[in-house]
N, C-alpha and C positions, 0 to 999 in steps of 0.2 A: 504494500499500498504505499502510496507516494505520499509526502509531507502534505501535499496539495489537498489531498482527498481526505486527511484525517485532521479534524479539528483540533483534537487533543494534542497534536504534533506542533502547535503553533505555541504552546505554552513552554516557556523557556524558564527552569529552575534559578537562574540567575537573577530573575526578579526578586528573590528572596534576599540577595546578598546587597541590592543597592540602595539601603537606607531611604527607602519610600515610605510613605505615610501608611498606615494601615487601611484607610479608605483607598488609596492607589492601587495598592496589591490586591485588594478587593475587586476592585474595578476590572483590573486587568484579567484575573481569574475567572470574572464573570463572564467577560468578553470572549475568553477563550471557551469555555464552557458553552457559551450560545452561539459560537461562531457555527457558521454552516458551510463547510468545504472554502473556507476561507473567505467567505464573502463576508461584506459589512454586516452589523448587527444592528437592526434597527434602534432609535434610540428609545421609543417606547417599549420596546421589550426589554431593555437594559433598565428603563426608569421601573417597570413593573416587576421586574425580580430585586432591585436594589433595596437594601433594609435601612439604609440611612436616610438623612434628608435631602431634599433637592439641592441644598446649598453644598453639601458634602460630597455630592454626585458631580457637580459642576468644578469643586476644588480637585477632586481625584483626576476627573478628565484633564483638567488643566495640566497638572503634574504630569501625568502621561504623556501628552501631547507637547510638552516642552521638550521632554526628550526623545520625541518620536517613537515611543514605544505604542501608543496607540494614536491614530489620527482620525480627524472626521471625514467620512466619506462625501462624496458629491451628494449621495443621497439623504445626507443627514444624519447617519448612523455613525457607529464607531467601527473602522478596520484595526485589527491590531497587526503590527508590523513583525517581520522577521527578526531575530535579536540583530542579525547582520546589518539592520537599518537603523538600528537605535544610535542616537547621538548622546552620549555617555562623557561627563565631564573627564 
């Protein structure tokens, strides 16, 4: 099975070593779990599964987007980038 066809393959364990907020790691894991063959996850689907506040979701998304771990898709959803595309300090 190729990485493109296995949504779980998107998840990089490196996320746990980046000193990110709990909310950012949670959003990353949620997006990986909801991803469908690497396709963007609709923001409504993420919001519906998110256990925190909308403000926490926005902050977590901004944190991940600042490092190119997650990006906003043209459709408005979230796309998880491969670790090779992350912009880490």
